[in-house]
KEKE-3310 file (N, C-alpha, C; in steps of 0.2 Angstrom, whole numbers, plus 5000, padded with zeros to 4 digits):
npx = (5515:5510:5499:5495:5483:5486:5481:5485:5485:5486:5491:5481:5470:5467:5465:5475:5476:5487:5492:5502:5517:5519:5531:5540:5545:5535:5539:5547:5536:5528:5537:5539:5527:5526:5523:5523:5525:5533:5549:5561:5576:5587:5585:5581:5590:5589:5594:5590:5577:5567:5556:5545:5530:5513:5505:5489:5480:5473:5480:5493:5496:5498:5510:5527:5537:5546:5563:5579:5587:5578:5569:5578:5580:5567:5567:5572:5564:5556:5544:5536:5537:5524:5513:5511:5520:5531:5545:5543:5551:5554:5543:5538:5529:5516:5504:5494:5493:5485:5474:5479:5480:5488:5495:5502:5514:5514:5526:5543:5554)
npy = (5388:5403:5412:5426:5434:5443:5454:5456:5467:5468:5477:5477:5476:5464:5453:5444:5433:5431:5418:5422:5419:5424:5435:5434:5444:5454:5454:5442:5433:5435:5432:5418:5414:5415:5427:5437:5451:5456:5458:5458:5458:5459:5451:5455:5464:5477:5485:5487:5491:5484:5478:5486:5493:5499:5503:5501:5516:5515:5506:5510:5518:5510:5504:5504:5519:5522:5518:5528:5522:5515:5525:5532:5522:5522:5532:5528:5519:5510:5513:5529:5535:5535:5543:5532:5523:5509:5498:5481:5472:5478:5477:5470:5456:5455:5450:5461:5466:5458:5455:5466:5477:5478:5487:5483:5489:5492:5489:5484:5490)
npz = (5578:5574:5563:5552:5542:5527:5515:5498:5485:5468:5454:5445:5452:5458:5472:5483:5496:5509:5520:5533:5542:5559:5564:5553:5539:5529:5516:5515:5517:5506:5496:5498:5496:5482:5476:5462:5460:5470:5469:5477:5476:5484:5494:5506:5513:5514:5503:5490:5486:5479:5484:5486:5492:5494:5508:5514:5520:5532:5538:5539:5549:5560:5559:5564:5562:5546:5546:5545:5535:5527:5523:5515:5505:5499:5491:5480:5473:5459:5455:5458:5474:5487:5499:5508:5506:5508:5512:5510:5516:5528:5535:5549:5553:5564:5576:5578:5565:5558:5544:5537:5523:5508:5494:5478:5468:5450:5444:5450:5445)
capx = (5516:5505:5499:5490:5481:5487:5479:5489:5481:5490:5490:5475:5465:5466:5467:5478:5476:5492:5493:5509:5519:5521:5539:5543:5544:5530:5543:5548:5530:5526:5542:5538:5520:5527:5520:5527:5525:5538:5556:5566:5582:5593:5584:5579:5595:5588:5599:5588:5570:5562:5550:5541:5523:5509:5501:5483:5481:5470:5485:5499:5498:5499:5517:5532:5539:5552:5570:5583:5589:5572:5568:5583:5579:5561:5568:5575:5559:5555:5537:5536:5535:5518:5513:5511:5525:5535:5548:5540:5556:5555:5537:5538:5522:5514:5496:5490:5493:5480:5469:5482:5479:5494:5494:5508:5515:5514:5533:5548:5560)
capy = (5393:5408:5415:5431:5435:5449:5455:5459:5469:5469:5484:5475:5475:5457:5452:5438:5433:5427:5416:5423:5417:5430:5435:5435:5450:5454:5452:5435:5429:5436:5428:5411:5412:5415:5433:5439:5458:5458:5455:5456:5456:5459:5446:5459:5467:5484:5488:5487:5494:5480:5475:5492:5492:5504:5501:5505:5521:5513:5501:5513:5521:5504:5502:5508:5523:5519:5521:5532:5518:5514:5532:5533:5518:5523:5537:5524:5514:5510:5517:5534:5534:5538:5544:5526:5518:5505:5492:5475:5469:5481:5476:5464:5453:5454:5449:5467:5467:5453:5458:5472:5477:5481:5487:5481:5493:5489:5486:5486:5492)
capz = (5573:5573:5556:5551:5535:5524:5508:5493:5479:5463:5450:5441:5457:5460:5479:5485:5504:5512:5527:5534:5549:5563:5565:5547:5536:5523:5510:5516:5517:5499:5491:5500:5493:5475:5474:5457:5460:5474:5467:5483:5473:5489:5499:5513:5516:5513:5498:5483:5485:5475:5488:5488:5493:5497:5514:5515:5525:5538:5542:5539:5556:5564:5558:5566:5556:5543:5549:5540:5529:5523:5520:5509:5499:5496:5486:5474:5470:5452:5454:5463:5481:5489:5506:5512:5503:5513:5509:5513:5520:5534:5539:5553:5554:5571:5577:5577:5558:5555:5540:5534:5516:5505:5487:5475:5462:5443:5443:5455:5441)
cpx = (5510:5505:5494:5488:5483:5485:5483:5485:5486:5488:5483:5469:5463:5469:5469:5478:5482:5491:5500:5511:5521:5528:5543:5542:5538:5533:5544:5542:5528:5531:5540:5531:5520:5524:5525:5529:5530:5545:5560:5573:5588:5591:5582:5584:5595:5593:5596:5581:5565:5557:5545:5534:5519:5504:5495:5483:5478:5475:5492:5501:5499:5506:5521:5534:5545:5558:5573:5585:5583:5569:5572:5582:5572:5561:5571:5570:5558:5549:5538:5533:5528:5518:5513:5515:5529:5539:5545:5545:5557:5548:5537:5530:5521:5506:5492:5489:5488:5475:5472:5481:5485:5493:5501:5509:5515:5521:5538:5554:5558)
cpy = (5397:5411:5421:5431:5442:5449:5459:5461:5471:5475:5483:5475:5469:5456:5445:5438:5428:5425:5417:5422:5423:5429:5436:5442:5449:5452:5444:5431:5429:5432:5420:5409:5413:5422:5436:5447:5461:5455:5453:5454:5455:5454:5449:5462:5475:5488:5488:5490:5490:5476:5481:5490:5498:5501:5505:5510:5519:5509:5505:5515:5516:5501:5506:5513:5520:5522:5525:5528:5517:5520:5533:5529:5519:5529:5534:5519:5515:5514:5523:5533:5538:5539:5538:5521:5515:5500:5486:5471:5472:5481:5470:5462:5451:5453:5455:5469:5462:5457:5464:5471:5481:5481:5486:5486:5489:5486:5488:5489:5498)
cpz = (5572:5566:5557:5544:5533:5517:5504:5487:5474:5459:5446:5446:5460:5467:5480:5493:5506:5519:5529:5541:5553:5564:5559:5544:5531:5517:5510:5515:5509:5494:5492:5496:5485:5472:5469:5457:5466:5472:5472:5481:5479:5495:5506:5516:5516:5509:5491:5481:5480:5478:5490:5487:5495:5502:5514:5521:5531:5542:5543:5546:5561:5564:5561:5560:5553:5546:5543:5534:5524:5520:5514:5503:5496:5491:5480:5471:5463:5450:5460:5469:5482:5496:5511:5510:5509:5509:5513:5517:5527:5538:5542:5554:5561:5571:5575:5569:5554:5551:5536:5526:5513:5497:5484:5469:5455:5442:5449:5452:5438)
residu = (UNK:UNK:UNK:UNK:UNK:UNK:UNK:UNK:UNK:UNK:UNK:UNK:UNK:UNK:UNK:UNK:UNK:UNK:UNK:UNK:UNK:UNK:UNK:UNK:UNK:UNK:UNK:UNK:UNK:UNK:UNK:UNK:UNK:UNK:UNK:UNK:UNK:UNK:UNK:UNK:UNK:UNK:UNK:UNK:UNK:UNK:UNK:UNK:UNK:UNK:UNK:UNK:UNK:UNK:UNK:UNK:UNK:UNK:UNK:UNK:UNK:UNK:UNK:UNK:UNK:UNK:UNK:UNK:UNK:UNK:UNK:UNK:UNK:UNK:UNK:UNK:UNK:UNK:UNK:UNK:UNK:UNK:UNK:UNK:UNK:UNK:UNK:UNK:UNK:UNK:UNK:UNK:UNK:UNK:UNK:UNK:UNK:UNK:UNK:UNK:UNK:UNK:UNK:UNK:UNK:UNK:UNK:UNK:UNK)
# end
């Protein structure tokens, strides 16, 4: 099982480093690690926008662009969308994302 490190920064600026299994979504890894700032109400079915995150600009370009459904859901987030907003259920963890930094919004609702 190959893992990568992902840094999650909460709204207070506290950093938590996850050791996340390659092939999982960022949302799955965060929920499994007990990250409270990702609600993931729909379990990753792209129907709730409660796994909203802000990907560091340096890492955002390394991700595939959001699909049409993700774009639509990003307009329904609890905290206003920003230029590097993504749904963590749509971020597939791959080795090239080792060290990625992601900021968590103060609320998902």
